[in-house]
N, CA and C atoms of all chains as a GROMACS GRO file, in nm:
protein
  618
    1UNK      N    1   6.427   8.854   5.405
    1UNK     CA    2   6.293   8.813   5.361
    1UNK      C    3   6.226   8.731   5.469
    2UNK      N    4   6.102   8.763   5.496
    2UNK     CA    5   6.025   8.685   5.591
    2UNK      C    6   5.976   8.559   5.519
    3UNK      N    7   6.041   8.446   5.549
    3UNK     CA    8   6.009   8.323   5.476
    3UNK      C    9   5.866   8.275   5.500
    4UNK      N   10   5.805   8.325   5.607
    4UNK     CA   11   5.667   8.283   5.633
    4UNK      C   12   5.570   8.338   5.528
    5UNK      N   13   5.618   8.439   5.454
    5UNK     CA   14   5.534   8.497   5.348
    5UNK      C   15   5.538   8.415   5.220
    6UNK      N   16   5.633   8.322   5.211
    6UNK     CA   17   5.647   8.241   5.091
    6UNK      C   18   5.543   8.130   5.087
    7UNK      N   19   5.482   8.115   4.971
    7UNK     CA   20   5.388   8.005   4.948
    7UNK      C   21   5.458   7.899   4.863
    8UNK      N   22   5.463   7.778   4.914
    8UNK     CA   23   5.529   7.669   4.843
    8UNK      C   24   5.427   7.589   4.763
    9UNK      N   25   5.458   7.567   4.636
    9UNK     CA   26   5.373   7.483   4.552
    9UNK      C   27   5.459   7.375   4.489
   10UNK      N   28   5.408   7.254   4.490
   10UNK     CA   29   5.482   7.142   4.432
   10UNK      C   30   5.395   7.069   4.330
   11UNK      N   31   5.461   7.006   4.235
   11UNK     CA   32   5.386   6.931   4.135
   11UNK      C   33   5.471   6.819   4.079
   12UNK      N   34   5.408   6.731   4.006
   12UNK     CA   35   5.479   6.620   3.944
   12UNK      C   36   5.400   6.568   3.826
   13UNK      N   37   5.469   6.498   3.739
   13UNK     CA   38   5.404   6.427   3.629
   13UNK      C   39   5.484   6.302   3.601
   14UNK      N   40   5.415   6.203   3.551
   14UNK     CA   41   5.480   6.076   3.521
   14UNK      C   42   5.419   6.021   3.392
   15UNK      N   43   5.505   5.993   3.296
   15UNK     CA   44   5.458   5.931   3.173
   15UNK      C   45   5.564   5.834   3.123
   16UNK      N   46   5.547   5.784   3.003
   16UNK     CA   47   5.640   5.683   2.952
   16UNK      C   48   5.780   5.740   2.931
   17UNK      N   49   5.790   5.870   2.915
   17UNK     CA   50   5.917   5.933   2.882
   17UNK      C   51   5.995   5.983   3.004
   18UNK      N   52   5.925   6.020   3.109
   18UNK     CA   53   5.992   6.090   3.219
   18UNK      C   54   5.909   6.086   3.346
   19UNK      N   55   5.978   6.106   3.456
   19UNK     CA   56   5.914   6.139   3.583
   19UNK      C   57   5.968   6.274   3.624
   20UNK      N   58   5.882   6.372   3.634
   20UNK     CA   59   5.926   6.508   3.660
   20UNK      C   60   5.858   6.564   3.785
   21UNK      N   61   5.939   6.630   3.866
   21UNK     CA   62   5.885   6.698   3.984
   21UNK      C   63   5.932   6.842   3.981
   22UNK      N   64   5.855   6.931   4.042
   22UNK     CA   65   5.897   7.070   4.049
   22UNK      C   66   5.848   7.132   4.180
   23UNK      N   67   5.920   7.231   4.221
   23UNK     CA   68   5.884   7.306   4.342
   23UNK      C   69   5.889   7.455   4.310
   24UNK      N   70   5.789   7.525   4.355
   24UNK     CA   71   5.781   7.670   4.331
   24UNK      C   72   5.762   7.743   4.464
   25UNK      N   73   5.815   7.863   4.470
   25UNK     CA   74   5.789   7.950   4.584
   25UNK      C   75   5.733   8.081   4.530
   26UNK      N   76   5.621   8.122   4.586
   26UNK     CA   77   5.552   8.243   4.544
   26UNK      C   78   5.553   8.343   4.659
   27UNK      N   79   5.575   8.469   4.624
   27UNK     CA   80   5.574   8.576   4.723
   27UNK      C   81   5.477   8.683   4.675
   28UNK      N   82   5.370   8.698   4.748
   28UNK     CA   83   5.265   8.795   4.714
   28UNK      C   84   5.226   8.787   4.566
   29UNK      N   85   5.201   8.665   4.523
   29UNK     CA   86   5.153   8.644   4.388
   29UNK      C   87   5.259   8.641   4.280
   30UNK      N   88   5.384   8.654   4.319
   30UNK     CA   89   5.493   8.654   4.221
   30UNK      C   90   5.578   8.529   4.238
   31UNK      N   91   5.607   8.463   4.127
   31UNK     CA   92   5.694   8.346   4.130
   31UNK      C   93   5.838   8.390   4.153
   32UNK      N   94   5.898   8.347   4.262
   32UNK     CA   95   6.035   8.388   4.293
   32UNK      C   96   6.133   8.272   4.283
   33UNK      N   97   6.082   8.151   4.276
   33UNK     CA   98   6.172   8.036   4.262
   33UNK      C   99   6.096   7.921   4.198
   34UNK      N  100   6.161   7.857   4.101
   34UNK     CA  101   6.105   7.734   4.042
   34UNK      C  102   6.220   7.644   4.003
   35UNK      N  103   6.226   7.527   4.062
   35UNK     CA  104   6.325   7.427   4.026
   35UNK      C  105   6.254   7.304   3.970
   36UNK      N  106   6.321   7.239   3.874
   36UNK     CA  107   6.260   7.124   3.807
   36UNK      C  108   6.360   7.010   3.806
   37UNK      N  109   6.309   6.889   3.832
   37UNK     CA  110   6.392   6.770   3.830
   37UNK      C  111   6.328   6.669   3.736
   38UNK      N  112   6.402   6.631   3.632
   38UNK     CA  113   6.350   6.538   3.533
   38UNK      C  114   6.429   6.408   3.540
   39UNK      N  115   6.357   6.298   3.557
   39UNK     CA  116   6.417   6.164   3.550
   39UNK      C  117   6.382   6.105   3.414
   40UNK      N  118   6.481   6.095   3.328
   40UNK     CA  119   6.454   6.041   3.195
   40UNK      C  120   6.433   5.890   3.203
   41UNK      N  121   6.335   5.842   3.129
   41UNK     CA  122   6.307   5.698   3.128
   41UNK      C  123   6.341   5.634   2.993
   42UNK      N  124   6.327   5.714   2.890
   42UNK     CA  125   6.332   5.657   2.756
   42UNK      C  126   6.460   5.699   2.686
   43UNK      N  127   6.544   5.602   2.656
   43UNK     CA  128   6.668   5.632   2.587
   43UNK      C  129   6.643   5.638   2.437
   44UNK      N  130   6.741   5.691   2.367
   44UNK     CA  131   6.736   5.679   2.222
   44UNK      C  132   6.811   5.554   2.184
   45UNK      N  133   6.756   5.479   2.093
   45UNK     CA  134   6.813   5.350   2.055
   45UNK      C  135   6.836   5.348   1.905
   46UNK      N  136   6.954   5.304   1.867
   46UNK     CA  137   6.984   5.283   1.726
   46UNK      C  138   6.992   5.133   1.701
   47UNK      N  139   6.927   5.089   1.597
   47UNK     CA  140   6.930   4.948   1.564
   47UNK      C  141   7.027   4.926   1.448
   48UNK      N  142   7.135   4.855   1.478
   48UNK     CA  143   7.232   4.827   1.375
   48UNK      C  144   7.181   4.720   1.280
   49UNK      N  145   7.199   4.740   1.153
   49UNK     CA  146   7.154   4.644   1.054
   49UNK      C  147   7.266   4.616   0.954
   50UNK      N  148   7.266   4.497   0.900
   50UNK     CA  149   7.363   4.464   0.796
   50UNK      C  150   7.288   4.425   0.670
   51UNK      N  151   7.345   4.460   0.559
   51UNK     CA  152   7.281   4.427   0.432
   51UNK      C  153   7.325   4.290   0.384
   52UNK      N  154   7.246   4.232   0.301
   52UNK     CA  155   7.282   4.103   0.243
   52UNK      C  156   7.342   4.124   0.103
   53UNK      N  157   7.440   4.040   0.070
   53UNK     CA  158   7.497   4.048  -0.065
   53UNK      C  159   7.400   3.985  -0.164
   54UNK      N  160   5.706   7.432   1.437
   54UNK     CA  161   5.826   7.352   1.459
   54UNK      C  162   5.813   7.275   1.591
   55UNK      N  163   5.889   7.167   1.599
   55UNK     CA  164   5.884   7.088   1.722
   55UNK      C  165   6.015   7.011   1.736
   56UNK      N  166   6.046   6.976   1.858
   56UNK     CA  167   6.166   6.896   1.884
   56UNK      C  168   6.128   6.749   1.887
   57UNK      N  169   6.216   6.666   1.840
   57UNK     CA  170   6.190   6.523   1.833
   57UNK      C  171   6.308   6.446   1.890
   58UNK      N  172   6.278   6.361   1.987
   58UNK     CA  173   6.385   6.284   2.048
   58UNK      C  174   6.439   6.181   1.950
   59UNK      N  175   6.571   6.179   1.935
   59UNK     CA  176   6.629   6.084   1.841
   59UNK      C  177   6.779   6.078   1.856
   60UNK      N  178   6.838   5.964   1.827
   60UNK     CA  179   6.982   5.959   1.807
   60UNK      C  180   7.007   6.014   1.669
   61UNK      N  181   7.094   6.111   1.658
   61UNK     CA  182   7.110   6.178   1.530
   61UNK      C  183   7.173   6.086   1.426
   62UNK      N  184   7.130   6.100   1.304
   62UNK     CA  185   7.180   6.015   1.197
   62UNK      C  186   7.329   6.037   1.175
   63UNK      N  187   7.372   6.161   1.191
   63UNK     CA  188   7.515   6.188   1.171
   63UNK      C  189   7.599   6.116   1.275
   64UNK      N  190   7.543   6.102   1.395
   64UNK     CA  191   7.617   6.031   1.499
   64UNK      C  192   7.634   5.884   1.462
   65UNK      N  193   7.530   5.826   1.404
   65UNK     CA  194   7.540   5.687   1.362
   65UNK      C  195   7.653   5.670   1.260
   66UNK      N  196   7.665   5.766   1.174
   66UNK     CA  197   7.775   5.763   1.077
   66UNK      C  198   7.908   5.784   1.148
   67UNK      N  199   7.908   5.877   1.239
   67UNK     CA  200   8.032   5.905   1.314
   67UNK      C  201   8.080   5.783   1.391
   68UNK      N  202   7.987   5.703   1.440
   68UNK     CA  203   8.026   5.582   1.512
   68UNK      C  204   8.107   5.491   1.423
   69UNK      N  205   8.064   5.478   1.299
   69UNK     CA  206   8.137   5.392   1.205
   69UNK      C  207   8.274   5.449   1.172
   70UNK      N  208   8.289   5.578   1.185
   70UNK     CA  209   8.416   5.643   1.153
   70UNK      C  210   8.500   5.671   1.277
   71UNK      N  211   8.453   5.621   1.393
   71UNK     CA  212   8.527   5.640   1.519
   71UNK      C  213   8.554   5.787   1.547
   72UNK      N  214   8.458   5.869   1.520
   72UNK     CA  215   8.474   6.012   1.545
   72UNK      C  216   8.465   6.043   1.694
   73UNK      N  217   8.376   5.975   1.762
   73UNK     CA  218   8.353   6.004   1.903
   73UNK      C  219   8.430   5.906   1.991
   74UNK      N  220   8.473   5.954   2.107
   74UNK     CA  221   8.543   5.868   2.203
   74UNK      C  222   8.491   5.898   2.343
   75UNK      N  223   8.399   5.817   2.391
   75UNK     CA  224   8.346   5.838   2.525
   75UNK      C  225   8.444   5.790   2.632
   76UNK      N  226   8.536   5.706   2.592
   76UNK     CA  227   8.638   5.659   2.684
   76UNK      C  228   8.768   5.649   2.606
   77UNK      N  229   8.881   5.671   2.675
   77UNK     CA  230   9.007   5.682   2.605
   77UNK      C  231   9.070   5.551   2.564
   78UNK      N  232   9.015   5.439   2.604
   78UNK     CA  233   9.078   5.311   2.572
   78UNK      C  234   9.016   5.248   2.450
   79UNK      N  235   9.096   5.179   2.376
   79UNK     CA  236   9.046   5.105   2.260
   79UNK      C  237   8.990   5.192   2.151
   80UNK      N  238   9.052   5.306   2.132
   80UNK     CA  239   9.002   5.399   2.031
   80UNK      C  240   9.115   5.429   1.933
   81UNK      N  241   9.145   5.339   1.844
   81UNK     CA  242   9.262   5.356   1.758
   81UNK      C  243   9.253   5.475   1.663
   82UNK      N  244   9.134   5.522   1.633
   82UNK     CA  245   9.123   5.634   1.540
   82UNK      C  246   9.168   5.764   1.603
   83UNK      N  247   9.180   5.768   1.735
   83UNK     CA  248   9.223   5.888   1.804
   83UNK      C  249   9.372   5.878   1.835
   84UNK      N  250   9.438   5.989   1.823
   84UNK     CA  251   9.582   5.988   1.844
   84UNK      C  252   9.620   5.991   1.990
   85UNK      N  253   9.529   6.028   2.076
   85UNK     CA  254   9.556   6.028   2.219
   85UNK      C  255   9.448   5.947   2.289
   86UNK      N  256   9.486   5.881   2.397
   86UNK     CA  257   9.391   5.796   2.468
   86UNK      C  258   9.318   5.875   2.576
   87UNK      N  259   9.251   5.977   2.535
   87UNK     CA  260   9.170   6.053   2.629
   87UNK      C  261   9.029   6.067   2.573
   88UNK      N  262   8.936   6.070   2.663
   88UNK     CA  263   8.797   6.083   2.619
   88UNK      C  264   8.770   6.222   2.565
   89UNK      N  265   8.678   6.231   2.472
   89UNK     CA  266   8.634   6.360   2.422
   89UNK      C  267   8.549   6.428   2.530
   90UNK      N  268   8.524   6.556   2.511
   90UNK     CA  269   8.440   6.632   2.603
   90UNK      C  270   8.301   6.648   2.542
   91UNK      N  271   8.201   6.614   2.621
   91UNK     CA  272   8.063   6.623   2.575
   91UNK      C  273   7.988   6.726   2.658
   92UNK      N  274   7.896   6.795   2.595
   92UNK     CA  275   7.816   6.894   2.666
   92UNK      C  276   7.668   6.873   2.636
   93UNK      N  277   7.586   6.934   2.718
   93UNK     CA  278   7.441   6.926   2.702
   93UNK      C  279   7.384   7.067   2.699
   94UNK      N  280   7.318   7.100   2.589
   94UNK     CA  281   7.257   7.231   2.571
   94UNK      C  282   7.105   7.216   2.568
   95UNK      N  283   7.036   7.318   2.618
   95UNK     CA  284   6.890   7.316   2.624
   95UNK      C  285   6.830   7.402   2.513
   96UNK      N  286   6.715   7.359   2.461
   96UNK     CA  287   6.652   7.430   2.349
   96UNK      C  288   6.505   7.459   2.378
   97UNK      N  289   6.463   7.576   2.331
   97UNK     CA  290   6.326   7.619   2.354
   97UNK      C  291   6.230   7.538   2.267
   98UNK      N  292   6.104   7.548   2.301
   98UNK     CA  293   6.004   7.460   2.238
   98UNK      C  294   5.984   7.487   2.089
   99UNK      N  295   6.023   7.604   2.043
   99UNK     CA  296   6.006   7.635   1.902
   99UNK      C  297   6.126   7.594   1.817
  100UNK      N  298   6.227   7.535   1.880
  100UNK     CA  299   6.342   7.486   1.805
  100UNK      C  300   6.303   7.363   1.725
  101UNK      N  301   6.394   7.321   1.639
  101UNK     CA  302   6.368   7.202   1.557
  101UNK      C  303   6.485   7.107   1.571
  102UNK      N  304   6.501   7.054   1.689
  102UNK     CA  305   6.609   6.959   1.714
  102UNK      C  306   6.555   6.819   1.687
  103UNK      N  307   6.626   6.744   1.604
  103UNK     CA  308   6.578   6.610   1.570
  103UNK      C  309   6.694   6.529   1.512
  104UNK      N  310   6.661   6.419   1.448
  104UNK     CA  311   6.764   6.329   1.396
  104UNK      C  312   6.850   6.394   1.288
  105UNK      N  313   6.802   6.501   1.231
  105UNK     CA  314   6.878   6.569   1.126
  105UNK      C  315   6.976   6.672   1.183
  106UNK      N  316   6.974   6.693   1.310
  106UNK     CA  317   7.066   6.789   1.373
  106UNK      C  318   7.207   6.732   1.369
  107UNK      N  319   7.297   6.804   1.305
  107UNK     CA  320   7.433   6.752   1.288
  107UNK      C  321   7.533   6.806   1.389
  108UNK      N  322   7.503   6.922   1.448
  108UNK     CA  323   7.599   6.983   1.540
  108UNK      C  324   7.528   7.083   1.630
  109UNK      N  325   7.595   7.119   1.736
  109UNK     CA  326   7.542   7.220   1.827
  109UNK      C  327   7.525   7.353   1.754
  110UNK      N  328   7.416   7.421   1.785
  110UNK     CA  329   7.394   7.556   1.734
  110UNK      C  330   7.331   7.638   1.845
  111UNK      N  331   7.366   7.765   1.848
  111UNK     CA  332   7.309   7.854   1.948
  111UNK      C  333   7.169   7.902   1.910
  112UNK      N  334   7.129   7.873   1.787
  112UNK     CA  335   6.996   7.914   1.742
  112UNK      C  336   6.889   7.841   1.823
  113UNK      N  337   6.802   7.918   1.883
  113UNK     CA  338   6.692   7.865   1.964
  113UNK      C  339   6.738   7.793   2.090
  114UNK      N  340   6.864   7.812   2.127
  114UNK     CA  341   6.909   7.762   2.257
  114UNK      C  342   6.848   7.850   2.366
  115UNK      N  343   6.825   7.795   2.481
  115UNK     CA  344   6.771   7.877   2.590
  115UNK      C  345   6.872   7.985   2.626
  116UNK      N  346   6.823   8.089   2.688
  116UNK     CA  347   6.912   8.192   2.740
  116UNK      C  348   6.848   8.247   2.867
  117UNK      N  349   6.932   8.294   2.954
  117UNK     CA  350   6.881   8.350   3.078
  117UNK      C  351   6.990   8.359   3.182
  118UNK      N  352   6.957   8.418   3.293
  118UNK     CA  353   7.054   8.437   3.400
  118UNK      C  354   7.111   8.304   3.447
  119UNK      N  355   7.242   8.295   3.452
  119UNK     CA  356   7.308   8.176   3.504
  119UNK      C  357   7.332   8.067   3.402
  120UNK      N  358   7.275   8.082   3.282
  120UNK     CA  359   7.294   7.980   3.178
  120UNK      C  360   7.401   8.026   3.081
  121UNK      N  361   7.500   7.943   3.059
  121UNK     CA  362   7.606   7.972   2.964
  121UNK      C  363   7.577   7.906   2.831
  122UNK      N  364   7.585   7.982   2.723
  122UNK     CA  365   7.560   7.925   2.590
  122UNK      C  366   7.649   7.803   2.569
  123UNK      N  367   7.589   7.699   2.516
  123UNK     CA  368   7.662   7.573   2.499
  123UNK      C  369   7.626   7.471   2.605
  124UNK      N  370   7.572   7.518   2.716
  124UNK     CA  371   7.527   7.426   2.820
  124UNK      C  372   7.637   7.385   2.916
  125UNK      N  373   7.621   7.268   2.971
  125UNK     CA  374   7.714   7.219   3.074
  125UNK      C  375   7.783   7.091   3.026
  126UNK      N  376   7.897   7.064   3.087
  126UNK     CA  377   7.974   6.944   3.054
  126UNK      C  378   7.906   6.820   3.111
  127UNK      N  379   7.907   6.714   3.031
  127UNK     CA  380   7.846   6.588   3.072
  127UNK      C  381   7.957   6.490   3.107
  128UNK      N  382   7.942   6.423   3.222
  128UNK     CA  383   8.044   6.332   3.270
  128UNK      C  384   8.013   6.188   3.231
  129UNK      N  385   8.107   6.128   3.157
  129UNK     CA  386   8.096   5.986   3.124
  129UNK      C  387   8.208   5.914   3.200
  130UNK      N  388   8.178   5.875   3.323
  130UNK     CA  389   8.280   5.812   3.406
  130UNK      C  390   8.290   5.662   3.385
  131UNK      N  391   8.193   5.607   3.314
  131UNK     CA  392   8.190   5.463   3.290
  131UNK      C  393   8.205   5.437   3.141
  132UNK      N  394   8.291   5.346   3.106
  132UNK     CA  395   8.316   5.316   2.965
  132UNK      C  396   8.194   5.250   2.902
  133UNK      N  397   8.178   5.266   2.770
  133UNK     CA  398   8.071   5.195   2.700
  133UNK      C  399   8.080   5.046   2.727
  134UNK      N  400   7.964   4.982   2.738
  134UNK     CA  401   7.961   4.841   2.768
  134UNK      C  402   7.854   4.773   2.684
  135UNK      N  403   7.838   4.645   2.702
  135UNK     CA  404   7.733   4.576   2.627
  135UNK      C  405   7.681   4.458   2.707
  136UNK      N  406   7.557   4.426   2.679
  136UNK     CA  407   7.491   4.306   2.731
  136UNK      C  408   7.418   4.243   2.614
  137UNK      N  409   7.448   4.117   2.589
  137UNK     CA  410   7.389   4.055   2.471
  137UNK      C  411   7.439   4.126   2.347
  138UNK      N  412   7.348   4.165   2.263
  138UNK     CA  413   7.387   4.233   2.140
  138UNK      C  414   7.365   4.384   2.148
  139UNK      N  415   7.337   4.432   2.266
  139UNK     CA  416   7.309   4.574   2.283
  139UNK      C  417   7.423   4.643   2.357
  140UNK      N  418   7.480   4.744   2.295
  140UNK     CA  419   7.580   4.824   2.364
  140UNK      C  420   7.510   4.945   2.425
  141UNK      N  421   7.568   4.999   2.529
  141UNK     CA  422   7.501   5.109   2.597
  141UNK      C  423   7.602   5.197   2.669
  142UNK      N  424   7.558   5.318   2.697
  142UNK     CA  425   7.640   5.416   2.766
  142UNK      C  426   7.546   5.519   2.828
  143UNK      N  427   7.578   5.558   2.950
  143UNK     CA  428   7.498   5.656   3.022
  143UNK      C  429   7.590   5.749   3.099
  144UNK      N  430   7.564   5.878   3.098
  144UNK     CA  431   7.645   5.968   3.182
  144UNK      C  432   7.645   5.918   3.326
  145UNK      N  433   7.756   5.937   3.393
  145UNK     CA  434   7.771   5.885   3.528
  145UNK      C  435   7.721   5.982   3.635
  146UNK      N  436   7.672   6.095   3.593
  146UNK     CA  437   7.619   6.192   3.690
  146UNK      C  438   7.502   6.265   3.626
  147UNK      N  439   7.417   6.320   3.710
  147UNK     CA  440   7.306   6.399   3.660
  147UNK      C  441   7.359   6.521   3.585
  148UNK      N  442   7.280   6.567   3.490
  148UNK     CA  443   7.313   6.690   3.418
  148UNK      C  444   7.236   6.802   3.487
  149UNK      N  445   7.310   6.898   3.542
  149UNK     CA  446   7.247   6.997   3.629
  149UNK      C  447   7.283   7.139   3.588
  150UNK      N  448   7.182   7.222   3.580
  150UNK     CA  449   7.199   7.365   3.553
  150UNK      C  450   7.158   7.436   3.682
  151UNK      N  451   7.257   7.490   3.750
  151UNK     CA  452   7.236   7.541   3.885
  151UNK      C  453   7.215   7.692   3.885
  152UNK      N  454   7.118   7.735   3.964
  152UNK     CA  455   7.088   7.877   3.983
  152UNK      C  456   7.071   7.948   3.848
  153UNK      N  457   6.971   7.907   3.777
  153UNK     CA  458   6.942   7.967   3.647
  153UNK      C  459   6.799   8.022   3.647
  154UNK      N  460   6.779   8.117   3.559
  154UNK     CA  461   6.644   8.165   3.530
  154UNK      C  462   6.623   8.150   3.380
  155UNK      N  463   6.534   8.060   3.345
  155UNK     CA  464   6.504   8.031   3.204
  155UNK      C  465   6.355   8.053   3.185
  156UNK      N  466   6.320   8.171   3.139
  156UNK     CA  467   6.179   8.212   3.136
  156UNK      C  468   6.104   8.162   3.014
  157UNK      N  469   6.178   8.134   2.907
  157UNK     CA  470   6.114   8.082   2.786
  157UNK      C  471   6.109   7.930   2.794
  158UNK      N  472   5.993   7.874   2.769
  158UNK     CA  473   5.975   7.729   2.782
  158UNK      C  474   6.074   7.651   2.694
  159UNK      N  475   6.132   7.550   2.753
  159UNK     CA  476   6.225   7.464   2.679
  159UNK      C  477   6.184   7.319   2.700
  160UNK      N  478   6.215   7.236   2.601
  160UNK     CA  479   6.172   7.096   2.611
  160UNK      C  480   6.268   6.998   2.545
  161UNK      N  481   6.392   7.041   2.522
  161UNK     CA  482   6.486   6.951   2.457
  161UNK      C  483   6.628   6.976   2.505
  162UNK      N  484   6.706   6.869   2.505
  162UNK     CA  485   6.847   6.876   2.540
  162UNK      C  486   6.926   6.810   2.427
  163UNK      N  487   7.027   6.880   2.377
  163UNK     CA  488   7.116   6.823   2.276
  163UNK      C  489   7.245   6.780   2.343
  164UNK      N  490   7.280   6.653   2.327
  164UNK     CA  491   7.409   6.602   2.372
  164UNK      C  492   7.503   6.610   2.254
  165UNK      N  493   7.619   6.675   2.273
  165UNK     CA  494   7.710   6.691   2.160
  165UNK      C  495   7.854   6.687   2.205
  166UNK      N  496   7.944   6.671   2.107
  166UNK     CA  497   8.085   6.647   2.132
  166UNK      C  498   8.165   6.774   2.101
  167UNK      N  499   8.215   6.840   2.203
  167UNK     CA  500   8.287   6.966   2.182
  167UNK      C  501   8.427   6.940   2.125
  168UNK      N  502   8.480   6.823   2.150
  168UNK     CA  503   8.614   6.791   2.100
  168UNK      C  504   8.613   6.770   1.949
  169UNK      N  505   8.501   6.720   1.900
  169UNK     CA  506   8.489   6.688   1.757
  169UNK      C  507   8.395   6.788   1.689
  170UNK      N  508   8.435   6.912   1.692
  170UNK     CA  509   8.364   7.018   1.617
  170UNK      C  510   8.217   7.031   1.655
  171UNK      N  511   8.188   7.003   1.782
  171UNK     CA  512   8.050   7.016   1.832
  171UNK      C  513   7.951   6.925   1.760
  172UNK      N  514   7.999   6.813   1.712
  172UNK     CA  515   7.911   6.720   1.643
  172UNK      C  516   7.803   6.667   1.737
  173UNK      N  517   7.685   6.647   1.685
  173UNK     CA  518   7.572   6.603   1.766
  173UNK      C  519   7.582   6.455   1.801
  174UNK      N  520   7.518   6.419   1.910
  174UNK     CA  521   7.507   6.279   1.951
  174UNK      C  522   7.361   6.237   1.957
  175UNK      N  523   7.283   6.311   2.035
  175UNK     CA  524   7.142   6.273   2.051
  175UNK      C  525   7.062   6.391   2.102
  176UNK      N  526   6.932   6.384   2.077
  176UNK     CA  527   6.838   6.483   2.126
  176UNK      C  528   6.741   6.414   2.221
  177UNK      N  529   6.722   6.473   2.337
  177UNK     CA  530   6.627   6.419   2.435
  177UNK      C  531   6.520   6.524   2.461
  178UNK      N  532   6.398   6.478   2.466
  178UNK     CA  533   6.288   6.571   2.489
  178UNK      C  534   6.217   6.537   2.619
  179UNK      N  535   6.148   6.638   2.671
  179UNK     CA  536   6.073   6.622   2.796
  179UNK      C  537   5.963   6.726   2.796
  180UNK      N  538   5.878   6.720   2.893
  180UNK     CA  539   5.769   6.816   2.903
  180UNK      C  540   5.825   6.958   2.919
  181UNK      N  541   5.766   7.053   2.850
  181UNK     CA  542   5.817   7.190   2.851
  181UNK      C  543   5.824   7.245   2.993
  182UNK      N  544   5.935   7.314   3.021
  182UNK     CA  545   5.959   7.366   3.155
  182UNK      C  546   6.012   7.509   3.150
  183UNK      N  547   5.999   7.579   3.260
  183UNK     CA  548   6.071   7.703   3.285
  183UNK      C  549   6.135   7.691   3.423
  184UNK      N  550   6.235   7.774   3.447
  184UNK     CA  551   6.303   7.774   3.577
  184UNK      C  552   6.318   7.918   3.622
  185UNK      N  553   6.293   7.942   3.751
  185UNK     CA  554   6.306   8.076   3.806
  185UNK      C  555   6.400   8.072   3.926
  186UNK      N  556   6.517   8.131   3.910
  186UNK     CA  557   6.616   8.136   4.018
  186UNK      C  558   6.629   8.001   4.086
  187UNK      N  559   6.637   7.897   4.006
  187UNK     CA  560   6.639   7.762   4.061
  187UNK      C  561   6.731   7.670   3.983
  188UNK      N  562   6.708   7.542   3.999
  188UNK     CA  563   6.793   7.440   3.939
  188UNK      C  564   6.711   7.353   3.845
  189UNK      N  565   6.770   7.323   3.730
  189UNK     CA  566   6.710   7.225   3.640
  189UNK      C  567   6.805   7.107   3.632
  190UNK      N  568   6.754   6.990   3.664
  190UNK     CA  569   6.841   6.873   3.661
  190UNK      C  570   6.778   6.760   3.582
  191UNK      N  571   6.863   6.689   3.512
  191UNK     CA  572   6.823   6.569   3.437
  191UNK      C  573   6.895   6.450   3.502
  192UNK      N  574   6.817   6.364   3.563
  192UNK     CA  575   6.874   6.246   3.626
  192UNK      C  576   6.877   6.132   3.526
  193UNK      N  577   6.987   6.061   3.524
  193UNK     CA  578   7.006   5.958   3.423
  193UNK      C  579   6.936   5.827   3.461
  194UNK      N  580   6.892   5.753   3.361
  194UNK     CA  581   6.836   5.620   3.388
  194UNK      C  582   6.949   5.523   3.422
  195UNK      N  583   6.911   5.403   3.462
  195UNK     CA  584   7.009   5.299   3.492
  195UNK      C  585   7.091   5.265   3.369
  196UNK      N  586   7.222   5.254   3.389
  196UNK     CA  587   7.312   5.227   3.278
  196UNK      C  588   7.314   5.077   3.246
  197UNK      N  589   7.218   5.035   3.165
  197UNK     CA  590   7.217   4.896   3.121
  197UNK      C  591   7.156   4.886   2.981
  198UNK      N  592   7.144   4.765   2.932
  198UNK     CA  593   7.100   4.744   2.795
  198UNK      C  594   6.952   4.774   2.775
  199UNK      N  595   6.881   4.793   2.885
  199UNK     CA  596   6.737   4.821   2.875
  199UNK      C  597   6.707   4.969   2.882
  200UNK      N  598   6.780   5.040   2.966
  200UNK     CA  599   6.746   5.181   2.989
  200UNK      C  600   6.861   5.277   2.966
  201UNK      N  601   6.980   5.230   2.933
  201UNK     CA  602   7.094   5.318   2.912
  201UNK      C  603   7.059   5.432   2.818
  202UNK      N  604   7.118   5.548   2.843
  202UNK     CA  605   7.077   5.668   2.769
  202UNK      C  606   7.109   5.658   2.620
  203UNK      N  607   7.220   5.595   2.589
  203UNK     CA  608   7.255   5.570   2.448
  203UNK      C  609   7.267   5.420   2.430
  204UNK      N  610   7.188   5.367   2.340
  204UNK     CA  611   7.191   5.223   2.317
  204UNK      C  612   7.193   5.195   2.168
  205UNK      N  613   7.273   5.098   2.131
  205UNK     CA  614   7.274   5.052   1.992
  205UNK      C  615   7.239   4.904   1.994
  206UNK      N  616   7.121   4.875   1.948
  206UNK     CA  617   7.071   4.738   1.956
  206UNK      C  618   7.084   4.668   1.821
   0.00000   0.00000   0.00000
């Protein structure tokens, strides 16, 4: 494959839940590669509680 | 339908019953001092993964080249810990799906325990994604009482 024909596109988003980046390679209008990297920011939290007698 | 990030209610119950063992020490309910095996499976956007999810299911799991049903093994190299009144635990490595093609949008990951009948632990959601002959990776937050992936406060 002639790599010079590949078009590289990159993107990212950032919000309270995640920071995500992605990279795409397009060949003559066709998506041939897409990788995604997600950095999780928000954990799930359980709050322990005790009852009163 | 939609996916909702949550620690599953069944897991909270399982914690009280010592069903899960992220580390092999100090786990008297288990007959062997070895950690259970945990996996991470991905789900498409039309799935309904939430706090009511009790166990892994292949229904609405992603499928595609390079992806094995059930997902990948999650490494917990660090024992559960606590700071103040908050206990926490985070996988010690990124969760990575290498060289996969996942054409149907997915936006959720189920963490579950394969050693204990595939019982659920938690559901994590993110912006819907697809992957084409590439890698999907989930990088873990800092393992502490503020950002640890699993926290009980």
